[in-house]
Each structure stands twice: as C-alpha cells, then as structure tokens.
C-alpha positions in Angstrom: 112.7 -107.0 -26.1 113.2 -107.8 -29.3 117.1 -108.1 -28.4 117.3 -111.0 -26.3 114.9 -113.3 -28.9 117.6 -113.0 -31.9 120.1 -114.6 -30.7 117.6 -118.0 -30.1 116.7 -118.2 -33.8 119.8 -119.3 -34.8 120.1 -122.3 -32.8 116.8 -123.3 -33.2 117.0 -125.0 -36.4 119.5 -127.7 -34.9 116.4 -129.1 -33.5 113.4 -129.2 -36.0 111.0 -131.0 -33.8 110.7 -129.2 -31.4 110.0 -125.6 -32.9 106.8 -126.9 -34.6 105.7 -127.9 -31.6 106.6 -124.6 -29.6 105.3 -122.6 -31.9 101.5 -122.7 -30.6 102.8 -122.2 -26.9 104.8 -118.8 -27.4 101.7 -117.0 -28.9 100.1 -117.3 -25.3 102.7 -116.7 -23.8 103.0 -113.1 -25.8 99.0 -112.8 -24.8 100.3 -113.0 -21.4 103.0 -110.7 -21.7 100.6 -108.0 -24.0 97.8 -108.0 -20.5 100.9 -107.5 -18.3 102.4 -104.7 -19.5 98.9 -103.5 -20.3 97.9 -103.2 -16.5 101.5 -102.3 -16.0 100.4 -99.1 -17.9 96.7 -98.6 -15.8 99.0 -98.1 -13.1 101.4 -96.0 -14.6 98.4 -93.9 -15.3 97.5 -93.8 -11.9 100.5 -93.2 -10.2 101.6 -90.4 -13.5 98.1 -88.3 -12.8 99.2 -88.5 -8.6 102.0 -87.4 -9.3 101.4 -84.6 -11.3 98.4 -84.0 -8.7 100.7 -83.8 -6.1 103.2 -81.5 -8.4 100.9 -79.0 -9.1 99.8 -79.1 -5.1 103.7 -78.3 -3.6 103.9 -76.0 -6.2 100.4 -74.9 -5.6 101.2 -74.1 -1.7 104.4 -72.8 -1.9 103.9 -70.8 -4.7 101.8 -69.1 -2.8 103.6 -69.0 0.5 106.5 -67.3 -1.6 103.4 -65.1 -3.1 102.2 -63.7 0.7 106.0 -63.4 1.1 107.1 -61.2 -1.6 103.6 -59.1 -0.1 104.6 -59.1 3.0 108.3 -57.5 1.3 106.3 -54.9 0.1 104.3 -53.9 2.9 108.1 -54.1 4.5 109.0 -51.5 2.2 106.1 -49.4 2.2 105.6 -48.8 5.6 109.6 -48.2 6.3 110.6 -45.9 3.5 106.8 -45.4 1.8 106.5 -43.9 -1.7 109.1 -41.3 -2.4 112.6 -40.7 -3.3 114.4 -43.5 -1.5 112.1 -46.4 -2.3 112.4 -45.0 -6.7 116.0 -45.2 -6.2 116.3 -48.8 -4.7 113.3 -49.8 -7.5 115.4 -48.4 -10.0 118.3 -51.2 -8.1 115.8 -53.7 -8.1 115.5 -53.4 -11.9 118.3 -55.9 -11.7 116.8 -59.0 -10.1 113.9 -58.7 -12.1 115.6 -58.6 -15.3 117.9 -61.2 -13.6 115.2 -63.7 -12.3 113.1 -63.4 -15.4 116.1 -64.4 -17.6 118.1 -66.6 -15.5 114.8 -68.7 -13.4 111.7 -67.9 -15.1 112.0 -67.9 -18.7 115.3 -69.0 -20.8 116.9 -70.9 -18.3 114.1 -73.0 -17.7 113.1 -73.1 -21.3 116.7 -74.7 -22.9 117.5 -76.7 -19.6 114.3 -78.1 -18.7 113.9 -79.8 -22.7 117.8 -80.6 -22.3 117.9 -82.5 -19.7 114.7 -84.5 -20.6 116.7 -85.7 -23.6 119.7 -86.6 -21.1 117.4 -88.5 -18.9 115.6 -90.6 -22.2 118.6 -91.5 -23.2 119.8 -92.2 -19.6 116.9 -94.8 -18.9 117.4 -96.1 -22.8 121.0 -96.6 -23.3 122.2 -100.0 -23.9 124.1 -101.5 -20.7 127.5 -100.8 -22.0 126.9 -97.3 -22.1 130.2 -95.7 -20.0 129.0 -91.7 -20.1 126.3 -90.4 -18.4 124.0 -88.3 -20.5 123.4 -86.2 -17.5 126.4 -85.4 -16.4 128.2 -84.7 -19.6 125.2 -82.3 -19.5 126.4 -80.7 -16.5 129.7 -80.6 -16.7 130.0 -78.9 -20.5 127.0 -76.7 -19.3 127.2 -75.1 -15.6 130.9 -74.4 -15.7 130.3 -72.2 -18.6 127.3 -71.1 -17.6 129.1 -70.2 -13.6 131.9 -68.1 -15.3 129.8 -66.1 -17.4 127.8 -65.1 -15.3 130.3 -64.1 -12.3 131.9 -61.7 -15.2 128.6 -59.8 -16.0 128.0 -59.3 -12.0 131.9 -57.7 -11.7 130.9 -55.6 -14.6 127.6 -54.3 -13.3 128.8 -53.6 -10.1 132.0 -51.0 -11.8 129.6 -49.7 -14.0 126.7 -49.3 -12.0 126.7 -45.4 -12.5 126.2 -45.8 -16.1 123.8 -48.3 -15.1 121.5 -46.2 -13.2 121.8 -42.8 -15.6 120.6 -45.2 -18.5 117.9 -46.8 -17.0 116.0 -43.9 -15.0 117.7 -40.3 -16.0 116.1 -37.7 -13.9 116.1 -39.8 -10.6 115.9 -37.5 -7.5 118.6 -39.3 -6.0 121.1 -41.2 -8.2 123.8 -41.5 -5.6 121.9 -43.7 -3.7 120.3 -46.0 -6.2 124.2 -46.5 -7.8 125.1 -48.0 -3.9 121.4 -50.4 -4.6 122.4 -51.3 -7.6 126.1 -52.5 -6.7 124.2 -54.5 -4.2 121.4 -56.7 -6.4 123.8 -56.4 -9.4 125.7 -60.4 -7.3 122.5 -61.5 -8.1 123.2 -62.2 -10.9 125.4 -65.5 -10.2 123.4 -66.8 -7.8 119.9 -66.3 -9.7 122.2 -68.4 -13.0 123.3 -71.6 -10.0 119.4 -71.1 -9.1 118.1 -71.4 -12.6 120.6 -74.1 -13.5 119.1 -76.2 -10.4 115.4 -75.1 -10.9 115.4 -76.5 -14.6 117.4 -79.7 -13.7 115.2 -81.0 -10.4 112.0 -80.1 -12.6 112.7 -82.4 -15.6 114.4 -84.8 -12.8 110.5 -84.8 -11.3 111.7 -83.0 -8.6 109.4 -79.5 -8.0 109.2 -79.2 -4.0 113.0 -77.4 -3.6 111.8 -74.8 -6.8 108.6 -74.4 -5.7 110.6 -73.2 -2.4 113.0 -70.9 -3.7 110.8 -67.5 -3.9 110.0 -68.5 0.0 114.0 -68.3 0.6 114.3 -65.4 -1.8 111.5 -63.5 0.5 112.8 -64.4 3.8 116.4 -63.0 3.1 115.2 -59.9 1.9 112.7 -59.3 5.0 115.0 -60.1 7.2 117.9 -58.2 6.5 115.2 -55.1 6.3 114.1 -56.0 10.1 118.1 -56.2 11.3 119.8 -53.2 9.4 116.8 -50.4 8.4 117.7 -48.0 10.6 121.7 -48.4 10.1 121.3 -48.6 6.3 118.3 -47.0 5.5 116.7 -48.4 1.9 120.4 -50.1 1.4 119.3 -52.7 3.8 116.6 -53.9 1.1 119.3 -54.0 -1.5 121.8 -55.9 0.7 119.1 -58.7 1.6 118.5 -58.7 -2.4 122.0 -60.4 -2.1 121.3 -62.4 1.1 118.2 -64.0 -0.7 119.7 -65.0 -3.5 122.6 -67.2 -1.7 119.5 -68.6 0.4 117.9 -69.8 -3.2 120.9 -71.6 -3.9 121.0 -73.5 -0.6 117.3 -74.8 -1.0 118.0 -76.5 -4.0 121.8 -77.6 -4.2 121.4 -80.9 -2.0 118.5 -82.2 -3.8 120.3 -81.5 -7.2 123.4 -83.4 -5.9 121.6 -86.0 -4.5 119.3 -86.4 -8.5 123.4 -86.6 -10.0 124.4 -88.8 -8.0 121.1 -91.7 -8.3 122.5 -91.6 -11.8 124.8 -94.0 -14.0 128.4 -93.1 -12.6 131.3 -92.6 -15.5 134.1 -94.5 -15.8 137.2 -91.8 -14.7 138.6 -92.1 -18.9 134.7 -92.1 -20.2 134.3 -92.0 -23.5 132.4 -89.2 -25.5 128.9 -88.9 -25.1 126.7 -90.4 -27.2 124.8 -87.9 -29.9 122.0 -87.4 -28.0 124.0 -86.8 -24.6 126.8 -84.7 -26.5 124.0 -82.1 -28.5 122.6 -81.0 -24.8 126.3 -80.5 -24.0 126.6 -77.9 -26.3 123.5 -75.9 -25.3 124.7 -72.7 -24.7 126.1 -72.2 -28.1 124.4 -69.0 -29.2 122.8 -70.3 -32.2 120.6 -72.7 -30.3 119.8 -70.2 -27.3 119.6 -67.3 -29.0 116.3 -67.1 -29.7 114.8 -67.7 -25.9 117.2 -65.3 -24.4 116.1 -62.3 -26.7 112.3 -63.3 -26.1 113.3 -63.1 -22.5 115.1 -59.9 -22.8 112.7 -58.5 -25.0 109.7 -59.3 -22.7 111.0 -57.5 -19.4 112.4 -54.9 -20.7 108.8 -53.6 -20.7 109.7 -52.9 -17.0 113.3 -51.2 -18.1 110.5 -48.9 -20.5 108.0 -48.3 -17.3 111.3 -47.0 -14.8 113.2 -44.9 -17.9 109.8 -43.2 -19.1 108.1 -43.0 -14.8 112.0 -41.2 -14.2 111.3 -38.1 -14.7 107.5 -38.1 -13.0 106.7 -36.6 -9.4 108.7 -38.7 -6.7 106.8 -42.0 -6.1 105.5 -42.7 -9.4 108.3 -45.6 -9.6 106.9 -46.5 -6.5 103.0 -46.2 -7.5 103.7 -48.8 -10.3 105.9 -51.1 -8.5 103.2 -51.9 -5.6 100.8 -51.7 -8.2 102.2 -54.5 -10.1 103.1 -57.1 -7.5 100.3 -56.9 -6.0 98.3 -57.2 -9.6 100.6 -60.2 -10.8 99.8 -62.7 -8.1 96.6 -63.8 -10.2 99.0 -64.3 -13.4 101.8 -66.2 -11.0 98.9 -68.5 -9.3 97.4 -69.1 -12.8 100.9 -70.0 -14.7 101.7 -72.6 -11.9 100.3 -75.6 -14.1 102.1 -74.6 -16.8 105.0 -74.9 -15.1 104.6 -78.7 -13.3 103.1 -79.7 -17.2 106.2 -77.7 -19.4 108.3 -81.0 -19.2 105.3 -83.2 -19.7 105.7 -81.1 -22.7 108.7 -81.3 -23.8 109.4 -84.6 -23.5 106.2 -85.8 -25.6 107.0 -83.7 -28.1 110.7 -85.3 -28.5 109.1 -88.2 -28.8 107.0 -87.6 -31.5 103.8 -87.2 -29.8 102.1 -84.0 -30.8 98.6 -84.6 -30.4 99.1 -85.3 -26.4 100.6 -82.1 -26.5 98.4 -79.9 -27.8 95.7 -81.6 -25.5 97.7 -80.5 -22.2 98.4 -77.2 -23.5 95.0 -76.6 -24.8 93.5 -77.5 -21.5 96.2 -75.7 -19.4 95.6 -72.9 -21.1 92.1 -72.6 -20.8 92.8 -73.6 -16.9 95.4 -70.6 -16.7 92.6 -68.1 -18.5 89.8 -69.3 -15.6 92.4 -68.5 -12.7 93.5 -65.4 -14.1 90.6 -63.9 -15.0 88.8 -64.2 -12.2 92.3 -62.9 -10.0 92.2 -59.8 -12.4 87.9 -59.4 -11.9 88.7 -59.0 -8.2 91.8 -56.6 -8.3 89.5 -54.5 -10.5 86.5 -54.6 -8.2 88.5 -54.3 -5.0 91.8 -52.2 -5.5 91.6 -49.6 -3.2 89.8 -52.0 -1.0 92.8 -53.9 -1.1 95.6 -51.2 -1.6 94.4 -50.1 2.1 94.6 -53.4 3.8 98.2 -54.8 2.0 99.9 -51.1 2.7 98.2 -47.8 3.8 100.6 -47.6 7.1 103.4 -46.0 7.8 104.8 -44.0 5.2 102.2 -44.5 2.8 99.8 -42.1 2.8 96.7 -42.2 2.0 97.0 -40.3 -1.6 99.4 -43.2 -2.2 96.8 -45.3 -2.3 95.4 -44.1 -4.2 97.5 -43.5 -7.0 98.5 -47.3 -6.3 94.7 -48.6 -6.7 94.3 -46.8 -10.2 97.7 -48.1 -11.8 96.6 -51.1 -10.3 92.8 -51.3 -11.7 94.8 -50.3 -15.4 97.7 -53.1 -15.1 95.3 -56.1 -14.1 93.6 -55.1 -18.1 96.5 -56.9 -19.5 97.2 -59.7 -16.9 95.5 -62.2 -19.5 98.1 -61.6 -22.1 100.5 -61.5 -19.2 99.7 -65.6 -18.4 98.6 -65.9 -22.5 102.2 -65.2 -23.1 104.0 -66.6 -20.7 101.9 -70.2 -20.8 101.9 -70.3 -25.4 106.4 -68.9 -25.7 106.6 -72.9 -23.9 104.6 -74.5 -27.1 107.8 -72.8 -29.2 110.1 -73.5 -26.5 109.7 -77.1 -26.1 111.1 -78.2 -29.2 114.3 -79.4 -29.7 115.4 -76.6 -31.8 113.7 -73.0 -30.1 111.6 -70.7 -32.7 112.3 -66.9 -33.4 108.9 -66.5 -34.5 108.7 -65.5 -29.8 110.9 -63.0 -29.7 110.1 -61.0 -32.9 106.2 -61.3 -31.3 107.4 -59.6 -27.9 109.9 -57.3 -29.9 106.6 -56.3 -31.4 104.8 -55.7 -27.9 107.8 -54.2 -26.8 108.1 -51.4 -29.5 103.9 -51.1 -28.9 104.0 -50.2 -25.3 107.5 -48.0 -25.8 105.0 -45.7 -28.8 101.9 -45.5 -26.3 103.5 -45.1 -23.6 105.0 -41.9 -24.5 102.5 -40.3 -24.5 100.7 -42.2 -22.6 103.2 -40.8 -19.5 102.8 -37.3 -20.6 99.0 -37.0 -20.2 98.7 -40.1 -17.5 101.1 -40.0 -15.8 102.1 -43.9 -13.8 98.7 -44.7 -15.6 98.8 -43.9 -19.1 102.4 -46.0 -18.3 100.7 -48.5 -17.2 98.2 -49.1 -20.1 101.0 -49.1 -22.6 102.1 -52.0 -20.4 98.6 -54.0 -20.9 98.5 -53.2 -24.7 101.6 -54.3 -25.5 101.4 -57.7 -23.8 98.1 -57.7 -24.9 98.7 -57.7 -28.4 102.6 -60.2 -28.1 99.5 -62.5 -26.4 97.2 -61.9 -29.8 100.4 -63.0 -32.4 101.9 -66.0 -30.6 97.8 -67.3 -30.5 97.8 -66.5 -34.2 101.0 -68.4 -34.6 100.6 -71.4 -32.3 99.2 -73.4 -35.0 101.5 -73.8 -37.4 104.5 -74.4 -34.5 105.7 -77.6 -32.6 102.6 -78.1 -30.4 99.3 -77.4 -33.8 96.8 -75.7 -30.9 93.4 -74.7 -32.6 94.1 -70.7 -32.0 89.8 -70.0 -33.2 88.9 -72.9 -30.7 91.0 -71.1 -28.7 90.5 -67.6 -29.1 86.4 -68.1 -29.2 87.2 -69.4 -25.4 88.9 -66.6 -24.2 86.5 -64.7 -25.8 83.7 -66.2 -23.5 85.8 -66.4 -20.4 86.6 -62.8 -20.9 83.0 -61.6 -21.3 82.1 -63.7 -18.3 85.2 -62.1 -15.8 83.3 -58.4 -17.3 80.4 -60.2 -15.4 82.0 -60.9 -12.6 84.2 -57.5 -12.1 80.5 -56.3 -11.8 79.1 -58.3 -8.8 82.5 -57.8 -7.0 82.7 -53.9 -7.4 79.0 -53.9 -5.9 79.9 -56.1 -2.8 83.3 -53.6 -2.9 81.0 -50.5 -2.4 78.9 -52.4 0.3 81.1 -53.3 2.9 83.0 -51.5 5.1 85.7 -53.4 6.9 88.4 -53.2 4.0 89.0 -57.1 4.6 85.8 -58.3 4.4 84.6 -56.7 1.3 87.8 -58.0 -0.6 86.9 -61.5 0.9 82.9 -61.2 -0.1 84.3 -59.6 -3.1 86.6 -62.2 -4.3 83.9 -64.7 -3.5 81.0 -63.0 -5.7 83.3 -63.6 -8.5 84.4 -67.2 -8.1 80.5 -67.9 -8.1 79.8 -66.0 -11.5 83.1 -67.9 -13.2 81.6 -71.3 -11.2 78.1 -70.4 -12.2 79.2 -70.0 -15.9 81.6 -73.3 -16.5 78.6 -75.1 -14.2 76.5 -73.8 -16.8 78.3 -74.0 -20.2 80.9 -76.4 -20.3 80.4 -77.1 -23.5 79.9 -73.9 -25.0 81.7 -73.9 -28.6 85.0 -73.0 -28.4 85.4 -73.6 -25.1 86.7 -77.0 -23.7 85.1 -79.0 -21.0 87.3 -77.0 -17.9 85.0 -78.9 -15.4 85.0 -82.9 -16.5 88.7 -82.6 -18.3 90.4 -83.4 -14.8 88.9 -86.8 -14.5 87.5 -87.9 -17.7 90.1 -89.3 -20.4 90.1 -87.6 -24.4 88.6 -89.6 -26.8 92.1 -89.6 -28.2 93.3 -91.1 -25.3 90.3 -93.6 -25.1 90.8 -94.3 -28.7 95.1 -95.0 -28.0 93.9 -97.9 -25.4 93.2 -100.0 -27.9 96.3 -99.4 -29.3 100.3 -101.6 -28.5 101.6 -98.7 -25.7 103.5 -96.4 -27.3 106.6 -97.7 -25.0 106.5 -101.1 -27.9 106.1 -99.7 -30.2 109.1 -96.7 -30.9 112.3 -96.9 -30.1 113.8 -97.3 -26.6 115.3 -94.0 -26.2 111.9 -91.3 -27.0 109.6 -93.1 -24.5 112.1 -94.3 -22.1 110.4 -93.2 -18.6 112.6 -89.9 -17.7 114.4 -90.0 -14.3 112.0 -89.3 -11.9 109.2 -87.9 -13.7 106.0 -89.2 -15.7 106.7 -91.2 -18.5 105.3 -90.2 -22.0 102.7 -93.6 -22.3 101.5 -93.0 -18.9 100.5 -88.9 -20.5 99.4 -90.4 -23.6 96.6 -92.2 -22.1 95.6 -89.3 -19.9 
C-alpha cells in the first residue's frame, strides 16, 4: 500500500497550495480505509473459522469411514485366515507398509513439506507482480523428481532383499517363505506411499483436505477387494497384493486435485530465472541436514513395531496376530483425536513463519486438550469393554474364543499408552512447525524406544504378548512426558505445567469413566448393546466433568473455547491487522487456506 503512494510525494511540491488543502481531507480517507479493512478482517475471521470447521468435519467424516473400512479389512483377514502362522507371516510383511506409512504419509513427509509449501505459498501471494518464477512450482520441481527416484530405488532393493529382511525382522517365524512372498508384494508401497505423502502435504498446505482424508478409504477398499477376489487361489498372499493395489488407488485419489492446485498458480516463463530466496530454500528442502531430525524421529517411532514383532516371533503361533488386531482396534481413538491437529498444523506452521508464537501457542494448547478428551474417552471404552469389542468384531470363522480372550487382554494393556501416543503425535508438531526442525523429538523418541526394548525383553519372557504391549505403553508414555517437558523451550512456548495438570485431571476422569463403562459391559448380555451403553456411560462421565469443572486450575475451558475469543484475541481487535503491520510476504493469505490474520483474531 505504501509503494503506490511514494511516487506521488515528489510531484506535490510543484503545486504547494493544493497540498495544504488536501492534507486534512486525506485523514478521513485513511480512517475510512482502516474501517473498511476492519470490516474485511471481521469477514475474514468468520470465513476462516468456517473453513477450519468445514475442514475438520470433512477430515473427521472420512477418517471415520477409513477407520471403519480398516476394521472391515481386519475382520476379513481374521475371518478368512484366523490368527495363526499364515497371518503372522503376512503381518511381518505388513511391517513394510506400516513403516512406510509413518515415514512417508503421517509424520516425516507431512512435517517437512507442509511448512515448506506454506512458505512457498506465502511467498507466491506476497510476491511482486514482476516475479518470473512461481515458488510453489519451483518447490515441486526441486523435490518431487528426487523423491520419486529415491523411493523407486528403495522399493526395488526391498523386493530383492526380502529374504534378508524377513530374517532380520522375525527370526524364528514358523513360515518365513510365505513372509518373503508377501514382503515382495508389499515393498511396492514404498514408491506409492511416497507419492501419496507428497500429494497429501501439498494439498493440505493449499487448504484442500478432502482428497488427503480419503486416502485410507481407497487403501482399505483396495485390500478388501483384492482379498475377496483372490483369497481362494492365493491365500493370505492376496492381502499382500491388496496392499500394492491400495497404494495405487491412494495416489489416484489425490493426483487430479494436486494438478489442479498447481495449475491455478502463476505460470513461470520457460526461461524463468532462479526462484526467490524463500522458494530456493524450500526447493532444497530434502537436503539431509534439514530432514534428518524428522526422519530420525519417524524411524524411531515406527521402530516400536519392529521391536514388538521381533520379540513376538519366537512366541507361539498367533502372538503377532493378537498384537496386531489389538493394536488396530485400540488405536482408533488416537487416530480420531489427532484429526484436529492434522487440520490445524498448517495454521501453526504459518503462524510461526510470521513470528506469531502467541497464536500458535493458543492453537496447540487447545488442540492438545481436546485431543486428550477424545483419546481418553476412547481408551476408557476400550479398557472397559475389550472382550465384548473383540467378540463383536472378530469372533467368527477361523477366529475362535481363545483368540478373543488373548486379543482382549493385549488390547487393554495397549490402551494404557493411548494418551502417550496422542500427545507424541500432537506435540511433535510444535517442534517441527518451525522453519528448521529440531533434534529433541528424535532424542525423546529414541529414549522411549530404548525403554520399550529394555522392558519388552523380560516382559515377553514372563507375560508373552501382554508384556510386549505393556512395554510399548511404557516407552511411548515416557516419550510423551519428555516432549511435554521440553515444549516450553521450543518454537511453540507451550505451558507444560498447566497442560500437565489438565491432562492429569482428565486421566483421573478417565479412570472413573472406565469403571462406569465396565459395570455396563458386564451387566448387559448382547455384545453390541453392551459396548454401546458402556460408550454412552463413558461419554456421560467426561461430559459431566467438562460441564462442572471447565475452569479448574490447569485445565483450559474446553467447552467454550470454540465459541469464545481468547483475551489475546480481544486485545488484538484494537490493534491494526497483522497484515498491515508486517511485511507482505509474511502474513499474506496462503493459497486457499486460512490467512494468518484470521486465525490471529480468534
């Protein structure tokens, strides 16, 4: 705004009289423009709030559908193949897509590329009209070809080295040859998942949440459909082929939307010059020194699964299957609880890029406690009704009553670590939202991994699969405590003491809710009705707590946070919008997503 008025100042001395007369009239014009900007800001705030609500609703709906289809997938595997040597062999091969999903879709790729695309979009929207290069397309040109080539090479190496991989992952497995065949099929997902994660990060930064939220719907549809078609001739190998089919479907779900998003931006000239500093920096985002902390964290986190299956391989046949079925069901509350953090992560990243740590802190603290409420309610329901849940979901076909009892016991122990799992997934975004990721999360995750291994060795010997699940819960909870303790010194100055007090109060409420749910579970005969009534009882206990004690010390007012502006936001209503006080490239609207100043006034 200041640049267009600058050329008119040197011309005015040639006509001095109009200058004095026009000065008073310029002030009302400035007031009118300021008033208009304030009105536009209020409208932006409402649109931004509506956008986040819509994005959260879309993500929640499709996440629920994907989770439901994941249950159907597990039911299909349990019904056709049971919990024995064949499913153990497939689940060893399943380690590859699980590892690739965490590294390439859920954690590393998103934590690296969402901030990178957000900065590139901010530079595009704030760039001068004479810019020749589009920083978003420069980022794609600098990263996507390298990523594709690297992922293809890794996939090919895994296919060739499948026998060595199976021997390293699960020594003592009853049927290693079957595991090798399945691993060669699942190894193809390294390439497809890399493309899926790239598309998801780019689309989320552009404010498009529908295609990324639909990927697991497509993935599970591919696996279920392939098993139904090929199970009689290929056996459990059909599930491994389904992983490859599902990976391709995940890419196809997102690719058209990403192409449209990239075409909607500025088209660079064929002989465009090098991108501006921000775009060039993001174009080198895959340099080892930048991505190493994120990759190390993701590897350490997913290595907990490697430790579990390594320790469970010598146990009686079916131990790996019991661990898998229990984990898949128990983690559903965690997946739903992290939905809000996934939607708001681009907002936090852009707030930090603009230096607005106060907005980032308010958003992160609220998201952490909301996620804790969801995951603790789910964990209470799982612990209270685990045998009835497993009976309802899996006890049919090749999956018998003994499998139900073993899986339910493991599920209850897994659920003890759900709060830690959620806090790790949410807190790590505080560390990796900054321009340069930090090593502390990887160190904390490494400490949790060591704790899992140290506790898992004697646990597996004494209690089998239950001891392994307990070691997992212990290790991830230790990591969550370390991340919470260190968060106040990092990019987002989270108030660890206040958050910790709130989490302890919610955990106490969860204990009471578990008791109420257990009473309902044992008192009601039909499994479906028992689970439904117990879930309602758990939800009622949490709702009563939030209504009666929303202002308790250490617990933020969750019940009203979505409808009431914070004191920080009210203070800034009297100040100029951030877009007027800061440089254009820092706070300009980012693509189709929510501009910073909208979120800043919440």
